[in-house]
C-alpha positions in Angstrom: 45.3 38.5 180.9 42.5 40.6 182.4 40.1 37.6 182.3 42.6 35.5 184.2 43.0 38.2 186.9 39.2 38.6 187.2 38.8 34.9 187.4 41.3 34.6 190.1 39.7 37.5 192.1 36.3 35.8 191.7 37.7 32.5 192.9 39.3 34.2 196.0 36.0 35.9 196.8 34.1 32.7 196.5 36.5 30.8 198.7 36.3 33.6 201.3 32.6 33.5 201.1 32.5 29.8 201.5 34.6 30.1 204.7 32.4 32.8 206.1 29.1 30.9 205.4 30.3 27.6 206.7 30.6 25.7 203.5 34.2 24.9 204.4 33.2 23.3 207.7 33.2 19.7 206.5 36.9 20.2 205.4 37.8 21.8 208.7 36.0 19.1 210.6 37.8 16.4 208.7 41.2 18.1 209.4 40.5 18.5 213.1 39.3 14.9 213.3 42.4 13.7 211.6 44.7 15.7 213.9 42.8 14.3 217.0 43.1 10.7 215.8 46.9 11.3 215.2 47.1 12.5 218.7 45.7 9.2 220.0 42.0 10.1 220.3 39.7 7.3 219.2 37.9 7.6 215.9 34.4 8.1 217.2 35.4 10.5 220.0 37.6 12.5 217.5 34.6 12.8 215.2 32.4 14.0 218.0 35.0 16.5 219.3 35.8 17.8 215.8 32.2 18.7 215.2 31.9 20.6 218.4 35.3 22.4 218.0 34.6 23.5 214.4 31.2 24.8 215.5 32.6 26.8 218.4 36.1 28.0 217.3 37.3 30.1 214.3 39.6 28.6 211.7 42.4 30.8 213.2 41.8 29.4 216.7 41.8 25.9 215.4 45.1 26.5 213.6 46.7 28.1 216.6 45.5 25.2 218.8 47.1 22.8 216.4 50.4 24.7 216.3 50.5 24.8 220.1 49.7 21.1 220.5 52.2 20.0 217.9 55.1 17.9 219.2 58.3 19.7 219.9 61.8 18.3 220.0 62.0 15.3 222.3 58.2 14.9 222.6 56.2 11.9 221.4 54.5 12.5 218.0 51.3 10.3 218.4 49.4 8.5 221.1 50.7 10.4 224.2 49.2 10.2 227.6 47.4 12.6 229.9 50.6 14.1 231.4 51.8 15.1 227.9 48.4 16.5 227.0 48.4 18.7 230.1 51.9 19.9 229.3 50.9 20.8 225.7 47.7 22.5 226.8 49.8 24.9 229.0 51.4 26.2 225.8 48.0 27.3 224.4 47.4 31.0 225.0 43.7 31.0 224.1 41.5 30.1 227.1 38.4 29.7 224.9 40.2 27.2 222.7 41.3 25.2 225.7 37.8 25.3 227.2 36.2 24.1 224.0 38.8 21.3 223.6 38.5 20.1 227.1 34.7 20.3 227.4 34.4 18.6 224.0 36.6 15.8 225.2 34.6 15.3 228.4 31.2 15.5 226.8 32.1 13.2 223.9 33.7 10.7 226.4 30.4 10.4 228.3 28.3 10.4 225.2 26.7 13.8 225.5 28.6 15.5 222.6 
């Protein structure tokens, strides 16, 4: 039983260390990219944006951004337009996350991301 507990503690410590050292970035980047594609962003632009966002925001900020941007009752689930995007951005209470999202979208759209 003690070995099991020690093994679990070691696994948790390693997972936490992986997050802190950036070894989990590919997974985070893939999840952000997938969420962006589901929101209607093109595949190439979503890949560009996800890389920038993961490099500049914490996992907690990314999660909060995703929660705020998620569709609520009566809102379209995927592929919404600019008006809906602006409406959802107003729900985000993290100015840094909004700035990173919008600058990433702009830079990736013109090919500078």
